[in-house]
N, C-alpha and C positions, 0 to 999 in steps of 0.2 A: 652750872660754876660759871660765871665767866672769867675766863682764861684771862681776860687782856690786864686785869686787873691784880694779877697775882702777887702777895705783898712779900718782899725781901727784905734782907738785914744789910742790905748794902746796895750804893747808888753811885750813880758815874760821879767820878770827881771823887770818891771815897779813899781813902788810902788804908791799903789792908794787907795781910798776912798771906801765905800760902801755910797751911798747917799740917797737911798729910800730901803725900803721893811722891812723885818724882822730882817736885821743883819745891820739895819744904823748906821754910824758913826765908825763899825770897820774898820780898815788900816790893809793893809799887802801886799807881794810882790805877783804878780802877776806868779802864777806856770805856766797856758797854758793857748793860746787864740785858740779858734775854731770859725773863721771867719763866717764859711759857718751858723752855728748856733746861732751867735751871743750869744758867752757864753764865758764868762772867770772864770778861777778856781785860785782864792786868798788864799792865806797862811795863816789857822789859822779860816778862814770863812766860815759859813755854813756847819758844820762838820755832817756828814751822818753818820749810822752804816750800814754796809755792810756787810752780813751774806757770810764767806766763807765755800767751801766744802771741803770734808776730802781731805788733801794731804801730800806732802812731807815735807812741811814746817809748815803744820797745821794737825798734824795728827788725833786728836780730831775734828777739824772744828775751827773756830773764828767765832765772830764779830768783825770786824776791823772798825775802825772810820779814815774815811779820807774827804776830803774835797769835796763840792759838787759845781756844774756850781750855775754861776751868770748870768743874761742877763747883757749886755756889756754896756746898757744904766743907768745902776743903778750901774756905779764906776767914780767916776773923778782921773785924774789923779793929782797925788801928785809930782810926782820928774820921771824922765826919768831915765832907766838903767845907773848905774854909775855916775850920777848926784843927787844924793838923798839929 
């Protein structure tokens, strides 16, 4: 089985709704799809805090808030990319 060609019901840019879990009822645009892991990242849903070490961007280090992955079975397609 070629794992690089796993078919999913959502694609990057689609509008989706979370149908189960802690973030049920939230909607947003798909930012990233990870077919091998069966996960998606939805804009504004499951915000997690990530600690960043010192760098040129963050000289003192920082706590960055970003979206975390959700299992692909927990999202329902509302509108295809461009047809919202």
